[in-house]
N, C-alpha and C positions, 0 to 999 in steps of 0.2 A: 759348384758354384751354376748357379742357376742359367738355364740357356736363354739367350737373347731370342727374341721372335725378330729374324731377318726375314722371313717366308710367308710374313702372313699373308700378304696379299695373295700369295699363290695359294694357303689354304682354303681363305676364301673363294679362289676362283672354283676348289676342285671339291668345294665342299656342295651338298644337296641345294636342289634349286628349293626356293622356299615353299614350304609343302602345304598343300591344298586343306584347310581345317574343315574338320568334319562337324557336325551338328547344325541345329535349325538355326533361324533367326532370332534373337533376345534384343528388345531395347534396354539395355541397362542403365543409357545415358542417365549420370548423376544421382544414379541409386548407391546406398550401402549394401555388400553381399557378402555371405560368409561362404570362406572359402576352405575346407579340409582337405589337409596331407597328411597321408598314411607313410611312414618312414622307418624303414629297415636297412640294416646295414652287416655287413661283416658277420653275414651267416655262417659261413666257414662248415659247409655240408653238414651242420647239425639241424639233420631233417628228421632223425628219431631222437626222442627223448634221452639224456644221458644224465647221469651223476656226476657232482661235486660239491664241494662246500660255498656255498654261497659265503663272501666276503662282507665286512660289516656295510661296505657300500654297497652292493646288492640288498643286504636287508634295509638298508634307510629306502632302495627305491621301492621296497614293497614286496620283495622275494621272499619265500617263507622256506626254511632252511629243512621243514619237519615233510616239506610237498613236493618234494622231489618225487621223479628224475624230472629234469628241467628242459625246456625248448620243446622244439619238436614241430615237425610242419602241419601235423594235422591241427594242433591247435594254432598256430599261426595262420594256419588257412580260415580256420571256420572264426578266429578275431578279425581277420582281412575281413571278411564277409559280413561280420555284425557292424564293424564301424561304416563300414561301405553305406548299409541299408540305414544306419542313424544319421546321414549327411547327405544334403540335399545336390553340392557339388564338391566331387571329392578326385583326388589323385593320390596313386601310390607310387613313391621314388624310392630306388634301393642304390644304397652309395657304396658299392662294390664290395667284391672279395665274396661273394656266393662260393666260389669254389675253394676246395682243400681244406680238410682239420679235422675228418671222420672219413671211414673205410669204404663208405657208401661211394665216396669220390675217386679212392684207389682203385676200384673194381672199376667204375661208369665214367671216370674224367670229367664230371661236369654235364653229363647227360640227363640226370633225375634235377639237377639244381634248377636248367635251365627250364625242364618242362615243368617244374613245380611253380617258380614264378609267373609262367607263362597262365597257366592255368587260375593262378590268384589275380588275375589281368593288370598286371603291373606295368604302368605306364611309361616308364622308362629307368634305366641304371647307369649309373657312370661304370667304365671298366676300371677294376683292381689289379693290383701287382698279381696278386694270386690266381687271377684267371689265366695267366702263363704259365701256371706251375708245371702243367703238362705239353707246355709247348704252345707257339704262337698258332703254328697249324693246327693243333688240337680246340685253340680256342674256334680257331675261325670255322670248323667244321660242325662245333656243340652249338656257336649262334645260327650258324645256315640253317641246321634242322630240328634244334629244339628251341628258340628263342623267337617269341613273337613280340619282342618289346623293343624299341630302338635301345641300343648299347651305345653310348654316349663317351668320347673321347676328344676334346677341342683340342686340347695342346700337344698332341702327338702329330706329326707332319709324316705319314706314311709314304713308303718307298712307293714306286710306280707301279702298280697290282698288274702291270702286263708284261714285266721284265720276268724272265724266265726264272724259277726258283723263287718267285714272290709267295709268300705265304697268305696273298690277297686279303688280310683282315681289312684292310682300307672298303672292301668291297661290305663288310657286314658292321662298320661304326659310323658311327656321324658327331658333327661336333654339337651340335645341337639340337631340338626338337621342337614344336610348337604343339599345344592340346588346346582345344576350345571347350571348356567345359560350362555348359550349356550359357553360352554368350559370353565367359571369361576367357580372354585369350592369353595361356601361360608361356612363355618361352623357357626352354627347360637347357641350360647349357652345362656340357659335364666336364668336370677338369678332374683327369686320370691322374695315379700316381707318378711320381718322377724318383723319389727317395729311395725307394725299396727295389728297384728295376736293375740289377745289373745286369742284365741282356741289354739294356740301352747303350750303355756303353762298356761291356764286357764280352768276349767272344763273337767278335766281329757284328755287333749290332743284330744279333739273331731275332730281333723283334721287328726289325724294318722300319723302324720310327725313330725321328727325330725329336727331342722334346723342346716345346717352346715354352718361352719365359711366360710364367701362369700373369700378371696380370695385365700385360698387353693383349693378352689372347682374350681375357675377359674384356678389356677394353673395347677391342674391335667386335666381338659378337653383342655386346649391349649395345654399342652404336647401329649394330645393322638390326637388331629383332626391335628397337625401341618405338620403330613407328609402326608395326605391325602389332605389337601386343600390350596388354593392358599390367602383366606382371611378368619380373623376370627373377628366374629362381635358378641358383646353383647346385647340383649335384653333386659332391665333391669327392674325391678319396685322396686329396692332398695332403689330410692332415691337421690336426687341431690348429698350431702356429702360421702355417699357410694360408690354411681358411681365413685367420685375421688379417695376413697380411693382403690379402686380397682385398680387403675391403679398406684398411688402413696404411696401408705402404708398409715397405720394408726399406732396411739397406743391404746393399751388395758390392761386390767387387768386379771390375770390368776394366778389360784395356779400356781407353779413351777411342782409339780408333774405330774400335767394335760398335761405339754405344754413340757418339759423337750426333748423329743424326737425331738421336731422341734428346739429348740435352740441348740441343740447339734449336726443336721443334717450337712453334708460337702455344699449341695446346698440349697442358700438362705434361710440361717438360721433366723429365728426369734431373736431378738436383744433384751438384758436387759437393759434394760436403769435405772431402781430404784428395790430396793429389801426393803421389808415390813417383817420383821422377819428375823431370821439367814438364812445366805446364803447356799445353797445346801440342807435347810430343805422342804421336798416336801410339807409341808402345808403352807409357806411362799407365800407369795403374790408379785407377779412382776408387775413392769409396761413395758410393753415390746412395740418396732416398730415391726409391723408383714409388711414385704416389698411387695411393690407391684408387680404387674405382669406384664412380659413381653410376647410380643407376640399378644397382642389385638389390631387389627387395627380400630375398631368402638366401641363406644357405644352408644345404643340410649335407653335413660332413661325414665322413668315417676315418678310417685306418688305423686310430688308435684305441679302438675299442671303448670309450668312455661316452658316458650320458651326460649329458647337458641339463639340468632340471634345476632352476628353470632356464631358457637359453640366454645366451648372453643378447646383449643390445650394441652392436656397433656403430660406430658415427661413421659414413662414409664422408670424402672431401668437402660435397656440397651440402654438410650438414645432418642429413637423413638418416634415420636408424633402417639398423639393418639387421634382421633377426639371424642368429647363428644356431643352431642345433644338431646334435648328434644323440643317437638314440641306441648305444650301446653295439652288442656282437653276442655271436655264438646263439642265435635267435632264443636270446632269454627275454628282448624286448621288444614292443612294438611302440613307434613314437607316433602320435598323433596333436598335430598342429592345428589349431582352430584360428583363420584369420579374419578378420573383418577389413572390407578393400571398398573405397571409397572411388566409384567407378569417373572416369571424368565425364564433364557436362560435353563436352562432343567427341566422339567416337570417331577415331581415323585423324587425330590432329596430332599424334604423336606424344602427349600428353603421360601417357600410362595413370594405372589406378594409383591409391593412396593406400597405404598399411594404416588403417585407423586405430589397432586392437589386437593381440594374440595372446592365445591363451595354448598352451601344450601340457601335455599328461603324457605319463609313459605306462605301459599297461605289462605288467611281469607275464612271463609264461612259465608256470607251475602248475602243479597238479589242480589247484583251485584258482586255474586262470578265469574260469566263466564265472565267481561269483564276489562281488565287491566286496558286500558284508562281512563274509566270513573272513576277507581280509585284513577288512579294520579292526574286526575282534581282535586276530592273531596279534595286529600290530599296535595294539591299544595300548598307548604309553603307562596308564594306570595299572596294567594287568601285567603280574611277572610269570612267565611259564617255566616250569623247570625242561630238562631235555625229554622232547620224547611226549612230554605232557599234552600238548596240543592235539595231537592226532587221537587223543580217546575224549577229547570235550566231545558233548553232544553235537550231533550232527555233522562232524566235520569227515568223518570218514564215508558217509552218504552223499556229502558233496563234493566228494571227490570223485566219487561212482557218477555223480550227475554230470557234474563238469566232462570226465571220459566219455560219456554218454552224447554231447556235444558236439564232440571233434568230427571235423569234417570227412566224411566220410569218401568223398572224391578223390580227396588227396592220401585215404587208407589205399584205396583202389589203387591209385598211380604210382604207391609206394611199395606195396606187397611183392611184386614181381622183384623187386630189388632186394627187397631184404630177403628173401628164400635164395635169392643166389647168393646173397653174402654169407646166408647160414651155412650154404651150400660148400664154397669155394675157401672161404676164411675160418670157419668154427667159431665165431668170436666169442659163445659162450663158455669154452672153454678154462676152467681156471686152474692155476697152477702157482698160485701163492697168495698169502693173504698179510694184511697191513694191520697191526692193532692200532695204527695211528696214522695221519696223512704223512706221505713221505712228499715232501717239499721239493719243487724245484729250484725256487730262491731262497737265499740264506737273507732271513730278516731281521736278523740281528747285528751282524758284522759286515753282510757284504760282501762276504768270499766265499766260499766253498758252501753246496747244499746239501741235503744226504741225497736227495736223486741225480745232482749231478756227480756225484761221487761216485756211485754205482753202476751207474751209465759209462762214466769213464772208467772203472775198474772194471766193464764187461769188455769192452775194447782193446784194454790192454790185455787181458789173461784170456782173450779166445784164442781158442785153438787155429792153428793155421797163420794166427798174429803174432801172439805172444812178443810184445813190443817192448820197449824200454819204459815208455813213458805215451799216456794217449792226452789226447786233446780235443775237446771239441765246444761249440758256440752253445752260450747259453740257451739264446732264440732260440736256438734248435730241439728245445723239450720245450713240448708247447704245453704239457699241463701237468697237475702234483697227478701223484698216484694217493687215493683216496681211500680212509679204514675202511676195511670191510674187504671181502675179497677181491682177487685181482685177475681180471680175465683178459683173454686177448682181444677184448674190446678196449680197455684198460689202456693198453698198449699201443693200439692205435690214436687214440688222444695225445697220448706222451710224444711218440714218434710218427705225425701224420705222413710225412715225407717219406718217401723211397730212397733215405740216404743211406750209403754203405761204407765200412771201413777200407780204408786205403793205407799203406803201408809207407812211408818215406823216411828219408837218412839224410837229418840235416846237420851239420856241423854246428861245433857249439856257437860260431859267431852267429848264425842263422836262428840257432834256439835262442842268444838273447834278445836278437831283434823281434823274434816271435812273441818272447812275455813282456817285452818294450811296446811293443803294438798293443798287447790284451792291455796293460796298464793305461796306455795312453786313451783304448775305446773305453774302457771302464771310466775312466775320470771325465768323460764325456755325459756320462751318465751316471752321476752322485758317486761315483767312487763303486758302482756296485760291480762285480766280476761279472765279464760275458765272454766267460771262456769257464770251462769247467775241466780238471786235471786228473791223472793218474800216474802216480810212479814219482811225481816230482812237487817242490814245495817251492813257493816265491811268497814275495810281496808286492803289490800294485803302489810305488811309492807316487801317488795323485799329486801329493803336495810339488813333487818334483815336475810334473808333467806342466803344471800352473807355471813352474819358474823358467821349465824350459819355452813356456809361450811367450815370455819375457822378451824373451831373442837377443838379452845381454850380448852387447858387442865384445868383441876380443881379439888377441893376435895370433894369427895359428901356429906361427912361429913358437909362442910361449905353453903352448898344449892345455892350453887352461888353467895357466898359474895366475893369470890375471882375471880371473873369475871370482865372484864373490865368496870371501870366507868364514863369512857369519854363518852360524847354526849348522852346520854340515854334518854333525852326527847323525849317523845312520842314513845319511842319503850316498849315492854311488858316485867316486871323484869327478870331478869334470873335467871335461873334453872341451875344447876349441874344435868346432867341426866347419866345415866350407858351408859358406851363403852364399848362393847366387846372386842375391840384391844386393848385398856388399863389396865395396869397392875391393881389387887385390891384397892379399894377404890379412885383410878381415874375413873373422867368421862370428859364428856365435855362440854364446856356452851352452854346452850340453852334457846331462848325467843319465845314466840309464834308469829310467823309471821302474822296469822290473829289477828288483833287487832280492838277495838272500835266496839265489836259486839254486836249489839241492836236486838232485836227478838219482832216486834209489839210494838216498842218505847221503853222497856225495857232492860238494860243490861242483857249478856248472866247471866243464875245464872247456877253454875256449879253444883249443887246440883236437878239441875232441870229434868225433861223429857219434849220431845217436840215431836208436832205431827209435819211431815215433808212429802212433796208430790216430789218425785224426779222418772225420767223415769227408765224404767226397766234395761236398758243397764248399769247406773253407779250404780243400785241398785245391782249387780249381778258384782260389781267389774270392771267393764268396767271403760276405761280410767285411771286406777290407784286405785280407790276410794276403797282401802281393808277395810276402816273404814265403808264402808257400807257393802262389801261382809260379814263381821264378823258378822252385827247384824242381829239376828233370829227373827224380827218381821216384815219381808217384807210381806206385803198384795199387791194382783194383782187386780186391778179393772178393769181390760181389756178394759180403757178408753184409747181409743189412743189419743196421743199427737195433731196430725193431726186434728181431731174432736171437742178435746176441745178448740184449738185456734179460729176456725173457728166459734164453737157457741158464744166465750166471745165475737168476735168481731162482732160479729150479733147484740148483744147486744148493741153496742157504738150507740151513737145519729147520727138521721141523720141531713140534713140541714136543714129538715123542725124544727126541735127541735132547732136546733142552732139560727134559724134568729126569732122563735117565744121566743127567751129568755129564755129556760126551762132550770132548771138545770139538769134536768134526761133524758134518754129516757124513753120510754113505758116503761121497763123491770127494770127500778129501777140503772140503770148504770150512773155515773154521767157526763155531759158534759166537754170536755175539758181535761186539765190534771193538777195535785196538783203540784205548781207550789211557793214553798216558803209557804208552807202551807195553800193556797189559789186557788181553783179550776179555771182554767183559758182557755178559748178558743182564742187561738191564733189569731192573724190579718190574718195570712195564711187562716187559715182555712174560717174565717168570708169572705174572698176576694173570695176563691173557690165557698162558697156558696151563695154570690151574683149573681157570674158569670153564676150559675149552675140555679139559680132562674130566670134570665135574659132569659139564653135560651129557657128555658120551658116556658118563658111568650111568647117569638116569637112563637115560634112552636102551642102553643094553641090559638094566635092570629085569629081572625076572618075577613076575605075581602071578602065582599059577601055572598055566602054560601060556601065559601072556607075555609079551617082552612090552616093556613100555614105550620103545618108540613107536610100535604097532597101535599102542592103544593113543598115543599121542595123534599121528598123522589120522585117526579116524576119531577124534575130537573126543578122547579119552571112551569112547563107546568098547565093552567086551565083547560085544558080538562076533563071535567068529572063535572065541577062545575061552577058558575059562579061567578069569582070575582072584574066584573066590564070593563069597557071598556078602562078604563086606564091600565089595568093591561096585557100587549102584550109582555112583554118581562120577563127575569128571572131576569133584574136588578130591573125593576120598580116594578115586585113581592116583592123582598126582600126588596126594597124601602117601599114597601106601608105595610108589615108585620114587619118591626122595627117600624114604625109610628102607629101601630095598637098595639102594646103591652100594656097591662094594666099594671096601676102604683098601683089603688087600688079595692074594690071590686064594684065599682061604675062605676062612669062615666069617669074618666081621663086614659087617654092613653097616648105616648110617643110622640104623636101629639101636646099636650100641652106643652111639655116642651119649655121655653124657651132658645134656643142655646146660647145667646149670656151673659145673668145670669146663666143657668144653673140651674133654678128654677123652680116650678109649679107654678099653681095658686094657692090660698090662699083656692080655694073651693075645690081642691083634699085633698083626705086624706092620705099624704105621710106617709108610712112606716118609722121608726127611720132610717133605714140603707139606708134610701136613700136621708137624709135632708141635705145633703152639693151638691154643685155642682158637685166636681167630681165625686162622686157615682152615683147621676143622670147620667150625660151624658156617664158616663160607662156603666149603665144598658141601656141606649136607643142605645148606639151603635152596630154596627153588631156584633153577638154573635155565635163565633163559636163552643162554647159549652165545655163539660169537654174533657181532652185528655184522650183517651183509652188506651193509654201505646203505640198505634201505629199510630193513627189519630186521629182528632177531631170527637165529636158526628155529625158535621154538614156532614162532609165526609162520616160517618158510614152512615148517614139516605139517603144522595144524592147519594149513591154509584159509586163515581166518582174517587176514589182514590184506585189504585191497592194495597199499601201499608197495607189498612185494612186488607187485607185478608179476610176469610171468614166471614161475619157478620152474626151470629147466631143470632134465636130470644131471646137470653137473652140479648146480648149485644144490640140491636135494643132497646128493652124494656126498658133499663137501661138509655140509650139516650132521651127516648121520657119522663122520667121522673126521672130526675138526684138527685133529691132533695129528692126522698124517700129512697135513699139506706144508710146505715150507715158509717160512715165517720173513717178511720185507720186514727186515734191520738194517736201518741206514741212518748215520748223524753225519751232523759238519764235526770235522776233525781238525779246522784249521789247517788244512792245506795251504789254503790260499789268504795270506795276510794283507792287509790294508796299511796305508800310512795317508792320514791327511791333514799332516800338520810338517 
């Protein structure tokens, strides 16, 4: 339930006095002026370019899959400067959540993010929910020391900063700011997030803030600012639906006694739609329509990580059009909104300007961020590109280098000491596994368990000193996929950016049922997509039953559910008649458990049993609504990081050497492959990758005279320094000789012995089983590009010829020289979480 604005007069009284506006005098009466807004949002500490696989929606917005890595502050800083120079009247606004999401935050807790935005001349930012991830005191300190721009939160009423123990956040935030942009007075109201902040209502209100009802807050500040501004914009971290609700209104439920003043007022009253209880009774609940707000010109939103291109045009209660735009997340985009504003004929009359037209575009931040022509060339719908082909097109690699040279050097200097600190303390370039394919954090087919969620939960349950019967973690705590290529320490910070740890708890069978019911109910609200990942158990989310429970069908408690509907109950849990506080004595409502078919380690859930489970500390304390865990008093903090747990677990996976040798387990005893229909199976894709990795390694270790082919490759097949023979005088000749010299067995056979017509080796060769077919033999003896590292092939890494590879670290070179010795990230969906939607 959204909070009611009961203390707005107090909030306005404690707000900053009307600021003095900078700038010289401009006479713009009656003129049409162009005003440009640059918009960023949800940067989430992605100040350093990072790898990911762009979705179709990202590609439709212009992001080029081959032009990774993506994002980064040096590109964003350069683009912001470029766009400022292209406009006469320019403002830069940010919609919050610049904190949390990359290891640079884990070490520096927001200092560098605020310093970067200050250096980029940000005009104002709203406070996001992740700004408090390291605590309100940390936010206050970082704002005081590193932020030179206003931080806005009009819908928080802070506790008295003069009290003992205050976090003093009230001193570092303000409800609004006014900027004079060459004669155009712009009022900016900040609307901070409420829906994702447990600290407002959990843990004794550690944020020390009271949330205020959003529409009344905006209404009050619009009334305050309209007489002294020409344009009013909202910079918001509420979320897309809430942004729309501010302008268009929304329905809510309140006790009548709390809101009767708003219902009875003459101007813009709240409208009663339905009574629950006697009319006029102060304790009766009413369904209300809270009217939208008139007088806002533009809303810049965030929180949901979406891009609105084109922007939405909302209609406020007065009939005026309001522009609503969101500009994405993770430093992938910068939005630019150009307005033509008709200035009032008489300034100072409180009329405000009128937005005549708007034009929006979004700038993707990839390796070709500086060149629109090359982007149009890549995204031409009449041209089809094979995977990887675009990088070899004329001029592409040269333009990537040109864009790199245009990145903002001032930002580079800012980041350099932080990057060095991360390399020293976190060893982000360490490689501990390899993924032949993306390991997805979401289940895109059935909405149940996901490949990454499964191994994350498995790592928690099986961790030494934990050894639980079952593990459960919230799906939203897994923040990114593991992408095809090498998996480094940095990859794991993207997956688990939060410093969550494993907690051990002991739950009764009844509490376990309640926990699974909650997962099903929460998942039902989100399209029946599982909001938890589990290990050591199986269950079904009966989302159809959740909807039936929500109907609140009345029953007599004495009949214990026998009077509940009998039709179409096959597969559903039995009805119960549970007490309902809103019903008369003896009446209840029909309810059935939506968490069904629960098994723990292959056995049905025992209602009278006790289970040792592993969960993360966030949900153990009630985060994401897990009140059943919050009530439990058995919580044991292990101090084991979820990130470290998953890294250790994946390091124990089988290598290609294990797979190709036919071993059932790795050296640590972990089974090779995945359990499919009760049988451990290594997929054909894994075997195929391992064969190609073995082929590439064999090519590198092949000898031509006194030269090793790996040495020739790293020198561009230049035989200088060793004797490769008189015939090896060109790179192509060296490559051909290296392929022919690849060994097939441990004795005397090489690829030179392969019969190209039949694809077979002589009978004297001891051909391993994986090469006993012509197709496999020919593939083995073909030129090998080596494993894909995430940006380029291992051949490019060792040759140093492809700028897309980026910085080649010693760890990456070591992997490419011996790819078969690294553990393989093998994970699949195995149906441990089912769902029912009918």
